[in-house]
N, C-alpha and C positions, 0 to 999 in steps of 0.2 A: 374540598381543599387538597386531599391527595392527587387527583385528576391532575391539579394545575402543577404539581411538583414533578410530574412524569414528562411532561413536555418540555421541561426546561433542557434536558440532556440531548433532545433530539434536534437534528438537523433537517430543516424543511427545504421547500422549493427555492423560496427568495433568499435564504442564506447560502444554497449552493450556487445560485445565480451571482450573487455577490462576491462570492469565492472566485468563481471562473474569471468574472471581469477583474478583480485584483489580479490574478495571477498573468492574465492577458496585458494588463497595464506594467506588471513588474517586468516578465519577461518577453514580450513582445511573441507574435505569431510565428514567427520563424525557429524560434530558440525551443517554443515547446514541443515541436515532434523529435529532437534530439534529447530532451530530458526524458519523454516517454520511452524512447529506444534505450537510452542508457538505465533505465529504472526497469525495462523489462529485460535486458540483460543481464542484471544485477539480480533479479528475481531468479532468471533461469540459471544462473550459477550457484545460487543458493539451494534452489532445488536439486541439483547434480549433486552437491556436496553432501546434501544430507542423504541421498539415497546411497552415496558410496560410504558413509558411515553406518549406516544400517547392518551391512554384512560383517563389518567388523564388530560390531557390538553383538552379535548373534554369536561368533566364534568364541569372543570372549566369555559368553554365558556358559557355551558347552564345556568349558575349560573346568 
């Protein structure tokens, strides 16, 4: 019984294929690269902002 409950939260191969097909139908093949480019730049900006915050926190802790 326990082993069956573990599998409910996992995403398998067929589920990933269905998700990809639905995304392709919703956004189309031309729009997906633009979405991924925007997502990548957003992640990059987030990482840069996180790196900028670290030195300020270290300076505050020294005071």
